[in-house]
KOLBA-326741 format. One line per 5 residues: number of its first residue (from 0); their letters; for each residue x negated, y negated, z of N, C-alpha, C, CB. Coordinates in steps of 0.2 Angstrom, whole numbers, plus 2048, in hexadecimal, padded with zeros to 3 digits. Glycine has a CB too. Example, Ala and Ser with C-alpha at 12.3 -4.5 7.8 and 13.67 -1.06 7.14 Angstrom:
2
0 = AS = 7BE 81C 827 7C2 816 827 7BE 810 827 7C7 816 82D  7C0 80B 823 7BC 805 824 7C0 800 827 7BA 803 81D;
//
This chain:
324
0 = MDRVV = 844 7A4 7FD 840 7AA 800 845 7B0 801 83D 7A8 807  84C 7AF 801 851 7B4 803 851 7B9 7FD 857 7B1 804  84E 7B8 7F7 84F 7BC 7F1 848 7BD 7EE 854 7BA 7EC  843 7BE 7F3 83C 7BF 7F0 83C 7C5 7EC 837 7C0 7F6  83F 7CB 7EE 83F 7D1 7EA 846 7D4 7EC 839 7D6 7EC;
5 = TLADI = 849 7D7 7E7 850 7DA 7E8 850 7E1 7E5 855 7D5 7E4  855 7E4 7E7 856 7EB 7E4 856 7EB 7DD 85D 7EE 7E7  859 7E6 7D9 859 7E6 7D2 852 7E5 7CF 85E 7E0 7D0  84E 7E1 7D3 847 7E0 7D1 843 7E7 7D1 843 7DB 7D5  845 7EB 7D6 841 7F2 7D7 844 7F7 7D2 843 7F4 7DE;
10 = ELAAQ = 84A 7F6 7D0 84D 7FB 7CB 84A 7F9 7C4 855 7FA 7CB  849 7F3 7C3 846 7F1 7BD 83F 7F3 7BC 846 7E9 7BC  83B 7F3 7C2 835 7F5 7C2 834 7FD 7C1 831 7F4 7C9  839 800 7C4 839 808 7C2 83A 809 7BB 83F 80B 7C6  83E 805 7B7 83F 806 7B0 838 805 7AD 844 801 7AD;
15 = RLDGH = 834 800 7AF 82E 7FE 7AC 829 804 7AD 82B 7F8 7AE  829 807 7B3 825 80C 7B5 826 813 7B2 824 80C 7BC  82D 814 7B0 82F 81A 7AE 82A 81D 7A8 836 81A 7AB  828 823 7A9 823 825 7A4 81C 823 7A5 825 823 79D  81B 81F 7A9 814 81D 7AB 811 81F 7B2 813 815 7AA;
20 = AIRTP = 815 81E 7B7 813 81F 7BD 815 827 7BF 816 81B 7C3  812 82A 7C4 814 830 7C6 81A 830 7CB 80E 834 7C9  81F 834 7CA 824 835 7CF 822 839 7D4 82B 837 7CC  81F 836 7DA 81C 83B 7DF 821 83E 7E3 817 836 7E4  81F 844 7E5 825 848 7E9 826 846 7EF 822 850 7E9;
25 = LLESA = 82B 849 7F2 82D 848 7F9 82C 84E 7FD 835 845 7FA  827 84E 802 825 854 805 828 855 80C 81D 855 805  828 85B 80F 82A 85C 815 825 862 818 831 85E 816  824 861 81F 81F 866 822 823 868 829 818 862 824  824 86F 829 827 871 82F 822 870 835 827 879 82E;
30 = VLNER = 81C 870 835 817 86E 83A 819 867 83D 810 86F 838  819 862 838 81A 85B 83A 821 85A 83D 819 857 833  826 85D 83A 82D 85D 83C 82D 85F 843 832 861 838  82A 865 845 82A 868 84C 826 863 850 827 86F 84C  821 861 84E 81D 85C 853 820 856 854 816 85B 84F;
35 = CGARV = 824 853 84F 828 84D 850 82F 84E 853 828 849 84A  831 854 853 838 855 855 83D 852 851 839 853 85D  83C 851 84B 840 84E 846 83E 850 83F 83F 846 846  842 84E 83A 840 84F 833 83C 84A 830 847 850 82F  837 84B 82D 832 846 82A 831 848 823 82B 847 82E;
40 = LIKPE = 833 843 81F 832 843 817 82C 83F 815 839 841 814  828 842 812 821 83F 811 821 83D 809 81B 844 812  81F 837 808 81E 835 801 817 834 800 822 82E 800  814 839 7FC 80D 839 7FB 80A 835 7F5 80A 840 7FB  80A 82E 7F6 807 82A 7F1 800 82B 7EF 809 823 7F2;
45 = VLQLT = 7FD 82F 7F3 7F6 832 7F2 7F6 835 7EB 7F3 836 7F7  7FC 838 7E9 7FC 83B 7E2 7FE 837 7DD 801 841 7E3  7FF 830 7DE 800 82B 7D9 7FA 82A 7D4 803 825 7DC  7FB 828 7CE 7F5 826 7CA 7F1 821 7CE 7F8 822 7C3  7EA 822 7CD 7E5 81E 7D0 7E5 820 7D8 7E6 817 7CF;
50 = GSFKF = 7E9 824 7DA 7E8 827 7E1 7EC 822 7E6 7E1 827 7E3  7F0 81E 7E4 7F4 81A 7E9 7FA 817 7E6 7EF 814 7EC  7FE 814 7EA 805 811 7E8 803 80B 7E4 809 80F 7EE  7FD 808 7E4 7FC 802 7E1 7FD 801 7DA 7F4 800 7E3  7FC 807 7D6 7FD 807 7CF 804 805 7CD 7FC 80E 7CC;
55 = RGAFN = 809 806 7D2 810 804 7D0 811 7FD 7D0 815 807 7D6  80F 7F9 7D5 80F 7F2 7D4 80B 7EF 7CF 80D 7EF 7DB  805 7F2 7CE 800 7EF 7C9 803 7F0 7C2 7F9 7F2 7C9  806 7F5 7C0 809 7F7 7BA 80F 7F2 7B9 80B 7FE 7B8  813 7F2 7BE 819 7ED 7BD 817 7E6 7BC 81D 7EE 7C3;
60 = KLSSL = 812 7E4 7BF 810 7DD 7BE 80D 7DC 7B7 80B 7DB 7C3  808 7E0 7B5 805 7DF 7AF 809 7E0 7A9 7FF 7E4 7AE  80E 7E5 7A9 813 7E6 7A4 818 7E0 7A3 816 7ED 7A5  818 7DC 7A8 81D 7D6 7A8 819 7D0 7A5 81F 7D5 7AF  813 7D0 7A4 80F 7CA 7A1 811 7C9 79A 808 7CB 7A2;
65 = TPEQR = 811 7C2 798 812 7C0 792 80D 7C2 78D 814 7B9 791  80E 7C2 786 808 7C4 782 802 7BF 783 80A 7C3 77B  804 7B8 784 7FE 7B3 785 7FA 7B5 78C 801 7AC 786  7FE 7B7 791 7FA 7B9 797 7F6 7BF 796 7FF 7BA 79D  7F9 7C4 793 7F5 7CA 791 7EE 7C9 78E 7F9 7CF 78D;
70 = QRGVL = 7EF 7C4 789 7E9 7C2 785 7E3 7C0 78A 7EA 7BD 780  7E5 7BC 78F 7E0 7B9 794 7DD 7BE 799 7E4 7B4 798  7E0 7C4 799 7DE 7C9 79E 7E0 7C8 7A5 7D6 7C9 79E  7DE 7CC 7AA 7E0 7CC 7B1 7DB 7CC 7B6 7E5 7D1 7B2  7DC 7C9 7BB 7D7 7C9 7C1 7DA 7CB 7C7 7D4 7C1 7C2;
75 = AFSSG = 7D7 7CF 7CB 7DA 7D1 7D2 7D4 7D1 7D7 7DD 7D8 7D1  7D6 7D1 7DD 7D2 7D2 7E3 7D5 7D7 7E7 7D0 7CB 7E7  7D0 7DC 7E9 7D3 7E2 7ED 7CD 7E6 7F0 7D7 7E7 7E8  7CF 7EA 7F5 7CA 7EE 7F8 7C9 7F4 7F5 7CB 7EF 800  7CE 7F6 7F0 7CD 7FC 7EC 7D3 7FF 7E9 7CA 801 7F0;
80 = NHAQG = 7D8 7FF 7EC 7DE 803 7E9 7E2 7FE 7E4 7E3 805 7EF  7E3 7F8 7E6 7E6 7F3 7E1 7E1 7F2 7DC 7E7 7EC 7E5  7DB 7F2 7DD 7D6 7F2 7D8 7D7 7F7 7D2 7CF 7F2 7DB  7D7 7FD 7D5 7D8 803 7D0 7DF 803 7CD 7D7 809 7D4  7E4 801 7D0 7EA 800 7CD 7EB 7FB 7C8 7F0 7FF 7D2;
85 = VAYAA = 7E8 7F5 7C9 7E7 7F0 7C4 7E3 7F2 7BE 7E5 7EA 7C7  7DD 7F5 7BF 7D8 7F7 7BA 7DC 7FD 7B6 7D2 7FA 7BD  7DF 801 7B9 7E2 807 7B4 7E8 804 7B1 7E4 80D 7B9  7EC 800 7B4 7F2 7FD 7B0 7F0 7F9 7AA 7F6 7F9 7B5  7EA 7F5 7AB 7E7 7F1 7A6 7E5 7F5 7A0 7E2 7EC 7A9;
90 = RLLGL = 7E2 7FB 7A2 7DF 7FF 79D 7E5 802 799 7DB 805 7A0  7EA 804 79C 7F0 807 798 7F3 802 794 7F5 809 79D  7F3 7FB 796 7F6 7F6 792 7F2 7F2 78E 7FA 7F1 797  7EB 7F4 78E 7E6 7F1 789 7E4 7EA 78B 7E9 7F1 782  7E4 7E9 792 7E2 7E2 794 7DB 7E3 797 7E7 7E0 79A;
95 = QATIL = 7D7 7DD 797 7D1 7DC 79B 7D2 7DB 7A2 7CD 7D7 798  7CF 7DE 7A7 7D0 7DD 7AE 7C9 7DC 7B1 7D3 7E3 7B1  7C9 7D7 7B6 7C3 7D5 7BA 7C6 7D6 7C1 7C1 7CE 7B9  7C2 7DA 7C5 7C4 7DB 7CC 7BF 7D9 7D1 7C6 7E3 7CD  7C1 7D5 7D6 7BD 7D3 7DB 7BE 7D8 7E1 7BF 7CB 7DE;
100 = MPADA = 7B8 7DB 7E3 7B9 7E0 7E8 7B4 7DF 7EE 7B8 7E7 7E5  7B5 7E1 7F4 7B0 7E0 7FA 7AB 7E5 7F8 7B4 7E2 801  7A5 7E3 7FA 79F 7E7 7F9 79F 7ED 7FD 798 7E2 7FA  7A2 7ED 803 7A2 7F3 807 7A8 7F7 806 7A2 7F0 80E  7AC 7F6 800 7B1 7FB 7FF 7AF 801 7FD 7B5 7F8 7F8;
105 = PQIKI = 7B3 807 7FF 7B0 80E 7FD 7AE 80E 7F6 7B6 813 7FE  7A8 811 7F5 7A5 811 7EF 7A9 815 7EA 79E 815 7EF  7AD 81A 7EC 7B1 81D 7E7 7B6 818 7E4 7B5 823 7EA  7B9 813 7E8 7BD 80E 7E5 7BA 80A 7E0 7C1 80A 7EB  7B4 807 7E2 7B0 803 7DD 7AF 807 7D7 7AA 801 7E0;
110 = QRTRE = 7AD 80D 7D7 7AB 811 7D2 7B1 812 7CD 7A8 818 7D4  7B6 814 7D0 7BC 816 7CC 7BF 810 7C9 7C2 819 7D1  7BF 80A 7CC 7C1 804 7C9 7BD 802 7C3 7C0 7FE 7CE  7B6 803 7C3 7B2 802 7BD 7B4 807 7B8 7AB 803 7BF  7B5 80D 7BA 7B6 813 7B5 7BD 811 7B1 7B7 819 7B8;
115 = YGARV = 7C1 80E 7B4 7C8 80C 7B1 7C7 806 7AC 7CD 80A 7B6  7C1 803 7AC 7BF 7FE 7A7 7BF 7F7 7A9 7C4 7FF 7A1  7C0 7F6 7B0 7C0 7EF 7B2 7B9 7ED 7B4 7C4 7EF 7B9  7B8 7E6 7B3 7B1 7E3 7B5 7B2 7E2 7BD 7B0 7DC 7B2  7AE 7E4 7C1 7AE 7E4 7C8 7A9 7DF 7CB 7AC 7EB 7CC;
120 = VLFDR = 7AB 7DA 7CF 7A7 7D5 7D2 7A8 7D6 7D9 7AA 7CD 7D0  7A2 7D7 7DD 7A2 7D8 7E4 7A1 7D2 7E8 79C 7DD 7E5  7A4 7D2 7EE 7A3 7CD 7F3 7A3 7CF 7FA 7A9 7C7 7F2  7A1 7CB 7FF 7A0 7CD 806 7A7 7CB 809 79A 7CA 80A  7AB 7D0 80B 7B2 7CE 80E 7B1 7CA 814 7B6 7D4 80F;
125 = YTEDR = 7AC 7CB 818 7AB 7C7 81F 7A9 7C0 81F 7A7 7CC 823  7A5 7BF 819 7A2 7B8 819 7A5 7B4 813 79B 7B9 819  7A8 7B7 80E 7AA 7B3 808 7B2 7B3 808 7A7 7B6 802  7B5 7AE 805 7BC 7AD 804 7BE 7B0 7FD 7BE 7A6 804  7C1 7B6 7FD 7C3 7BA 7F7 7C7 7B6 7F2 7C6 7C1 7F8;
130 = EAIAA = 7CC 7B2 7F5 7D1 7AE 7F1 7CD 7A8 7EE 7D7 7AC 7F6  7C9 7A5 7F1 7C5 7A0 7EE 7C1 7A2 7E9 7C0 79C 7F4  7BD 7A8 7EA 7B9 7AB 7E4 7BE 7AD 7DE 7B5 7B1 7E7  7C4 7B0 7E0 7C8 7B2 7DB 7CB 7AC 7D7 7CE 7B6 7DD  7CC 7A6 7DA 7CF 7A0 7D7 7C9 79E 7D2 7D1 79B 7DC;
135 = RLASE = 7C3 79E 7D4 7BD 79B 7D0 7BD 7A0 7CA 7B7 79B 7D4  7BD 7A6 7CB 7BC 7AB 7C5 7C2 7AA 7C0 7BC 7B2 7C7  7C8 7A9 7C3 7CE 7A8 7BF 7CE 7A2 7BB 7D5 7A8 7C3  7CB 79C 7BE 7CA 796 7BB 7C5 796 7B5 7C8 791 7C0  7C0 79A 7B6 7BB 79B 7B1 7BD 79F 7AB 7B5 79E 7B4;
140 = SGAVT = 7C1 7A4 7AC 7C3 7A9 7A7 7CA 7A8 7A4 7C3 7B0 7A9  7CE 7A4 7A8 7D5 7A4 7A6 7DA 7AA 7A7 7D6 7A2 79F  7D7 7AF 7AB 7DA 7B5 7AC 7E0 7B4 7B1 7D6 7BA 7AF  7E5 7B8 7B0 7EB 7B8 7B4 7EA 7BB 7BB 7F1 7BB 7B1  7EA 7B8 7C1 7E9 7BB 7C7 7EF 7C0 7C9 7E8 7B6 7CD;
145 = VKPFD = 7ED 7C6 7CB 7F2 7CB 7CD 7F1 7CC 7D4 7F1 7D2 7C9  7F5 7C9 7D8 7F4 7CA 7E0 7F6 7D1 7E2 7F9 7C5 7E3  7F2 7D3 7E8 7F3 7DA 7EA 7FA 7DB 7ED 7EE 7DB 7EF  7FD 7D6 7F0 804 7D7 7F3 809 7D1 7F3 803 7D9 7FA  806 7CB 7F2 80B 7C5 7F3 80D 7C3 7EC 807 7BF 7F6;
150 = DPLIM = 811 7C7 7E9 814 7C6 7E3 81A 7CB 7E2 80F 7C8 7DD  820 7C7 7E0 826 7CB 7E0 826 7D1 7DB 82C 7C7 7DE  822 7D1 7D6 822 7D6 7D1 81D 7DC 7D4 81F 7D4 7CA  818 7DA 7D8 814 7E0 7DB 819 7E3 7E1 80E 7DC 7DF  81C 7DF 7E5 821 7E2 7EA 826 7E7 7E6 824 7DD 7EE;
155 = AGQGT = 829 7E4 7E1 82E 7E8 7DE 82B 7EF 7DB 831 7E4 7D8  825 7EF 7D8 822 7F5 7D6 821 7FA 7DC 81C 7F3 7D2  81F 7F7 7E1 81D 7FC 7E7 824 7FF 7E9 81A 7F8 7ED  829 7FB 7E9 830 7FD 7EB 833 803 7E8 835 7F8 7EB  830 804 7E2 833 80A 7DE 831 811 7E1 82F 80A 7D7;
160 = AALEI = 82C 811 7E5 82B 817 7E9 831 819 7EE 825 817 7ED  834 813 7F0 83A 814 7F5 840 817 7F1 83C 80E 7F8  841 814 7EB 847 817 7E6 846 81E 7E5 847 813 7E0  840 821 7E5 83F 828 7E4 840 82B 7EA 837 829 7E2  83E 828 7F0 840 82C 7F6 848 82D 7F7 83D 827 7FC;
165 = VQQAG = 84B 827 7F5 853 828 7F6 855 82D 7F1 856 821 7F4  853 82D 7EB 855 832 7E7 853 839 7E9 853 831 7DF  84D 83A 7EB 84B 841 7ED 84E 843 7F3 843 841 7EE  850 83F 7F8 853 841 7FE 85A 843 7FD 852 83B 803  85D 841 7F8 864 842 7F7 869 840 7FC 865 84A 7F6;
170 = EQRID = 86D 844 7FF 872 842 804 86F 841 80B 877 847 804  869 843 80B 865 842 812 865 83B 814 85E 846 812  868 83A 81A 867 833 81D 860 832 81F 86C 832 823  85D 82C 81E 856 82A 820 857 825 825 852 828 81A  855 826 82B 856 822 831 850 81D 832 857 826 837;
175 = VLLSP = 84A 81F 830 844 81B 832 83F 81C 82C 840 81E 838  83C 816 82A 836 816 825 830 813 829 838 811 81F  82A 817 828 824 815 82A 81F 814 824 821 81A 830  81C 80F 823 817 80E 81E 811 80A 820 81B 80A 818  80B 80B 81D 806 807 81E 807 800 81C 7FF 80A 81A;
180 = CGGGG = 804 7FB 81F 805 7F4 81E 7FE 7F1 81F 80A 7F1 822  7FC 7ED 819 7F6 7E9 819 7F9 7E2 818 7F1 7EB 814  7FA 7E0 812 7FD 7D9 810 804 7D9 810 7FA 7D7 809  807 7DF 810 80E 7E0 811 812 7E1 80A 811 7DA 814  80F 7E2 805 813 7E3 7FE 816 7E9 7FE 80E 7E2 7F9;
185 = LIAGL = 813 7EF 800 816 7F5 800 81C 7F6 804 811 7FB 802  81C 7F4 80A 821 7F5 80E 827 7F0 80D 81F 7F4 816  825 7EA 80A 82A 7E5 808 82F 7E9 802 827 7DF 805  82B 7EC 7FD 82F 7EF 7F8 833 7F5 7FA 82A 7F1 7F2  830 7F9 7FE 833 7FF 801 839 7FD 805 82E 803 805;
190 = GTALK = 838 7F9 80A 83D 7F7 80E 843 7F4 80A 83B 7F2 813  842 7F0 805 847 7ED 801 84C 7F2 7FE 845 7E8 7FC  848 7F7 7FB 84C 7FD 7F8 850 801 7FC 847 801 7F3  84C 803 802 84F 808 807 855 805 80A 84A 80A 80B  855 7FE 80C 85A 7FB 810 860 7FA 80B 858 7F4 812;
195 = AHHPD = 85F 7FA 805 865 7F9 800 869 800 800 862 7F8 7F9  866 805 802 869 80C 802 86B 80E 809 865 811 7FE  867 80C 80E 868 80E 815 867 808 819 862 813 817  86C 804 819 86C 7FD 81C 86A 7FD 824 873 7FA 81C  86B 803 827 869 803 82E 862 806 82F 86E 807 832;
200 = IEVYA = 85E 807 82A 858 80B 82B 853 806 82F 855 80C 824  84F 809 833 84A 805 837 843 806 833 849 809 83E  840 800 832 83A 800 82D 834 7FD 832 83C 7FB 827  82F 801 832 829 800 836 823 7FF 831 828 805 83B  820 7FA 832 819 7F9 82F 814 7FC 834 817 7F1 82E;
205 = VEPRD = 80F 7FF 831 80A 802 835 803 800 833 80A 80A 835  7FF 7FD 838 7F9 7F9 836 7F3 7FC 83B 7FA 7F2 838  7ED 7FB 839 7E8 7FD 83D 7E8 7F8 844 7E1 7FB 83A  7E7 7FB 849 7E8 7F8 850 7E5 7F1 850 7E6 7FD 855  7DF 7F0 84E 7DC 7EA 84E 7DD 7E5 849 7D4 7EB 84F;
210 = FDDTA = 7E1 7E7 844 7E4 7E3 83E 7EB 7E3 83E 7E1 7E6 837  7EE 7E1 844 7F5 7E1 845 7F8 7DA 844 7F6 7E3 84D  7F6 7D7 83E 7F9 7D0 83D 800 7D0 83B 7F5 7CE 836  803 7D6 838 80A 7D6 837 80E 7D6 83E 80C 7DC 833  80B 7DA 843 80F 7DB 849 80F 7D4 84D 80B 7E0 84E;
215 = RSLAQ = 809 7D1 84D 808 7CA 850 80C 7C5 84C 801 7C8 851  80C 7C5 846 810 7C0 842 818 7C1 843 80F 7C1 83B  81A 7C7 844 821 7C9 846 823 7C6 84D 823 7D0 845  81E 7C7 851 81F 7C5 858 820 7BD 859 81A 7C7 85D  81C 7BA 855 81B 7B2 855 820 7AF 850 814 7B0 854;
220 = GVRVG = 822 7B3 84B 827 7B0 846 823 7AC 841 82C 7AB 84A  81D 7AC 841 819 7A8 83B 813 7AD 83A 816 7A1 83E  810 7AC 834 80A 7B0 832 804 7AE 836 809 7AF 82A  801 7B3 839 7FB 7B2 83C 7F6 7B7 839 7FB 7B3 844  7EF 7B5 83A 7EA 7B9 836 7E6 7BE 83B 7E5 7B5 833;
225 = NPSEV = 7E2 7C2 839 7DE 7C6 83D 7D7 7C3 83E 7DC 7CD 839  7D4 7C4 844 7CE 7C2 846 7C8 7C4 841 7CC 7C4 84D  7C4 7C0 840 7BF 7C2 83A 7BA 7C7 83D 7BB 7BC 838  7B9 7C8 843 7B4 7CD 846 7B7 7D4 846 7B2 7CB 84C  7BD 7D5 845 7C0 7DC 846 7BE 7E0 840 7C7 7DC 847;
230 = RSICD = 7BE 7E7 841 7BC 7EC 83C 7C1 7F2 83D 7B5 7EE 83D  7C1 7F6 837 7C5 7FC 837 7C3 800 831 7CD 7FA 837  7C4 807 832 7C2 80B 82C 7C8 80B 827 7C1 812 82E  7CD 808 829 7D3 807 824 7D2 802 81F 7DA 806 828  7CE 803 81A 7CC 7FD 816 7D1 7FA 812 7C6 7FF 812;
235 = SLLSP = 7D6 7FF 810 7DC 7FC 80C 7E1 7F8 80F 7DF 802 809  7E0 7F7 816 7E5 7F3 81A 7E2 7ED 81D 7E8 7F8 81F  7DC 7EB 81B 7D9 7E5 81F 7DA 7DE 81C 7D1 7E7 81E  7E0 7DD 81A 7E2 7D6 817 7E1 7D1 81D 7EA 7D6 815  7DF 7CB 81C 7DE 7C6 821 7E5 7C4 825 7DB 7C0 81E;
240 = MPGEL = 7EA 7C4 821 7F1 7C3 824 7F6 7C5 820 7F1 7BB 826  7FD 7C5 822 802 7C7 81E 803 7C2 818 809 7C8 822  805 7C4 812 807 7BF 80D 80C 7BB 80E 808 7C3 806  80D 7B5 80B 812 7B0 80C 819 7B3 80A 811 7AA 809  819 7B6 804 81F 7B9 801 821 7C0 805 81E 7BA 7FA;
245 = TFAVN = 81C 7C4 806 81D 7CA 809 820 7C9 810 817 7CE 80A  81D 7C4 814 81F 7C3 81B 826 7C0 81B 81B 7BE 81F  828 7BC 816 82F 7BA 815 834 7C0 815 830 7B5 80F  832 7C5 811 836 7CB 811 836 7CF 817 834 7CF 80B  830 7D1 819 82F 7D5 81F 831 7D2 826 827 7D7 820;
250 = SRQLT = 831 7CC 826 833 7C9 82D 83B 7CA 82E 831 7C1 82D  83E 7CB 828 845 7CC 828 847 7D4 829 849 7C9 822  843 7D8 826 845 7DF 826 841 7E4 82A 845 7E1 81F  83C 7E2 82D 838 7E6 831 83B 7E7 838 831 7E4 831  83C 7ED 83A 83E 7EF 841 838 7ED 846 840 7F6 842;
255 = GALGV = 832 7EF 843 82C 7ED 847 826 7EF 844 82C 7F1 84E  820 7EF 847 819 7F1 844 816 7F5 84A 815 7EB 842  813 7FA 847 80F 7FF 84C 808 7FF 84A 812 806 84C  803 7FF 84F 7FC 7FF 84E 7F9 806 850 7F9 7FA 852  7F4 808 84C 7F1 80E 84D 7E9 80D 84D 7F3 814 848;
260 = SDDEA = 7E6 811 851 7DE 811 852 7DB 814 84C 7DC 813 858  7D5 813 84B 7D1 816 846 7D1 81E 847 7CA 814 845  7D0 820 84D 7D0 827 84F 7D7 82A 84D 7CE 828 856  7DC 827 84F 7E3 829 84D 7E4 82A 845 7E8 825 850  7E1 825 842 7E1 826 83A 7DD 82C 838 7DF 820 837;
265 = RQAMA = 7D7 82D 83B 7D3 833 839 7D7 839 83B 7CD 833 83D  7DA 83A 840 7DE 840 842 7E4 841 83D 7E1 83F 849  7E7 83C 83B 7EC 83D 836 7E9 83F 830 7F0 836 835  7E4 83D 82E 7E0 83F 827 7DF 847 828 7DA 83B 826  7DD 849 82E 7DB 850 82F 7E2 854 82F 7D7 851 835;
270 = FAFEH = 7E7 851 832 7ED 855 832 7F0 856 82B 7F2 851 836  7F0 850 827 7F2 850 820 7EE 855 81C 7F2 849 81D  7E8 856 81D 7E4 85A 819 7E5 862 81B 7DC 859 81A  7E6 863 821 7E7 86A 824 7EE 86C 822 7E6 86A 82B  7F3 868 824 7FA 86A 823 7FE 868 81D 7FE 868 829;
275 = LKLVV = 7FC 863 81A 7FF 860 814 7FB 862 80E 801 859 814  7F5 864 80F 7F0 865 809 7EF 85F 805 7F3 86B 805  7EF 859 808 7EE 853 805 7E8 84F 807 7F4 84E 806  7E5 84C 803 7DF 847 804 7E2 840 805 7D9 847 7FF  7E1 83D 80B 7E4 837 80D 7DE 832 80F 7EA 837 812;
280 = EPGGA = 7DE 82C 80D 7D9 827 80F 7DB 825 816 7D8 822 80A  7D7 822 81A 7D9 81F 821 7DF 81A 821 7D3 81B 824  7DF 815 81C 7E4 811 81C 7EB 814 81A 7E3 80B 818  7EA 819 815 7F0 81D 813 7F3 821 818 7EE 821 80D  7EF 823 81D 7F2 827 822 7F5 824 829 7EC 82C 825;
285 = VALAA = 7F5 81E 829 7F7 81A 82F 7FE 81C 831 7F6 813 82F  803 81C 82C 80A 81D 82E 80B 824 831 80E 81D 828  807 829 82E 807 830 831 804 830 838 804 835 82C  7FF 82C 839 7FB 82B 83F 800 829 844 7F5 827 83E  804 824 843 809 821 848 80E 827 84A 80D 81B 844;
290 = LLSGK = 810 82B 846 814 830 848 810 836 84D 817 834 842  80A 838 84A 807 83D 84E 804 83B 854 801 83F 849  803 834 855 801 831 85C 806 82F 860 7FC 82C 85A  80C 830 85E 812 82F 862 814 827 863 811 831 869  812 823 85E 813 81C 85E 81B 81B 85D 810 818 859;
295 = LALEG = 81F 820 85A 826 81F 859 829 825 85A 827 81C 852  82E 826 85F 832 82C 860 838 82C 85B 834 82C 868  838 832 858 83D 832 853 844 835 855 83B 837 84D  843 83A 85A 849 83C 85E 84E 83F 859 84C 837 862  84C 844 855 851 847 851 853 844 84B 857 849 855;
300 = RTAAV = 850 83E 849 852 83A 843 84E 83C 83D 851 833 845  84F 839 838 84C 83B 832 848 835 830 850 83D 82C  841 836 82F 83D 830 82D 839 831 826 837 82F 832  838 82C 822 834 82C 81C 82E 829 81E 838 829 816  828 82D 81C 822 82A 81E 81D 82A 817 81E 82F 823;
305 = VLSGG = 81A 824 816 816 823 810 80F 825 811 818 81C 80D  80C 829 80D 805 82A 80D 802 826 807 802 831 80D  800 820 808 7FF 81B 803 7F9 81C 7FE 7FF 814 806  7F4 81F 801 7EE 820 7FC 7E9 825 7FE 7EA 819 7FC  7E6 828 7F9 7E1 82D 7FB 7DA 82C 7F8 7E4 833 7F8;
310 = NVDPH = 7D8 826 7F7 7D1 824 7F5 7CC 824 7FA 7D2 81E 7F0  7C9 829 7FC 7C4 829 801 7BE 82C 7FF 7C7 82D 808  7B8 82A 801 7B2 82D 7FF 7B1 834 801 7AC 829 801  7AF 839 7FD 7AF 840 7FF 7AB 841 805 7AC 844 7FA  7A5 83D 806 7A0 83E 80C 7A4 83C 812 79A 83B 80A;
315 = SFAQI = 7A7 836 812 7AB 833 817 7B0 838 819 7AD 82C 816  7B4 83A 815 7BA 83F 816 7B7 845 819 7BD 841 80F  7B2 848 817 7AF 84E 81A 7AD 84D 821 7A9 851 816  7AA 847 822 7A8 846 829 7AE 845 82E 7A4 83F 829  7B3 842 82B 7B9 841 830 7BC 848 831 7BE 83D 82C;
320 = LQAQ = 7BD 84C 82C 7BF 853 82D 7BB 857 832 7C0 857 827  7B5 857 832 7B0 85B 836 7B0 858 83D 7A9 85A 833  7B2 852 83E 7B2 84F 845 7B9 850 849 7B1 848 844  7BE 853 845 7C4 854 849 7C4 85B 84C 7CA 853 844;
//
């Protein structure tokens, strides 16, 4: 478990993604800096292909498959962003893709996944076991399962965003990283890459307040799940529990985990739209929400903050903006 994902893995993933993924910018806002009393560097993965960081891991995984595996096609389960990343990567590589998605996922995510050419199978996330359904579908078709986070190649692909942060920040020391966290693949990859360049960096996972499985797992030293009855608008971060491989990484390198409410996520979405001119989905906005709501005092330090996705239904987005 000590070498689930390494800097070398992430650098190799960056080579595979070169010319395929978008090198998203590193942004700064005077308004945000003043409000936080610090320097905040924003990595807007909302501008990535398919509208989230998930394309990075999906393309790295799919481009690593053998010819025999490519012939069998791929299968993924996702609330939407991993679905779109896998569907689009499969389209680019000429592979067949089947995606298992929650029936209550935002319609824009289901629609886009289909538009990218994938076959979509819907299920009830609250009463059905997605992994059991995925295993049955894979057994029937022979497709290669592409996990949303618990895979070293997925984590390595997501970590390429951190290599860009390091390059774009130049000589600027980065003291803190805040990133959305569901299953933990994004922050595992980001943290691995950033700690290789900034060994003393503090790395914080940010979760929906009622889906704080990473925070509770860190406190107990073992993986624990979320209660089945809890709900959140942050659909992209509703994993049942941390991944086995991701937790092996994150339990070593995370400084802590912060929780934000749905209202705080909504406020961060409105802030990003007004001041950054970016459309960010609820789950993609939680790291920004943690700063805006004072969950972490930066005290003159420099923080990198990831906006992980921007796939939100237009009607829902408009309602959120009007309510702020």
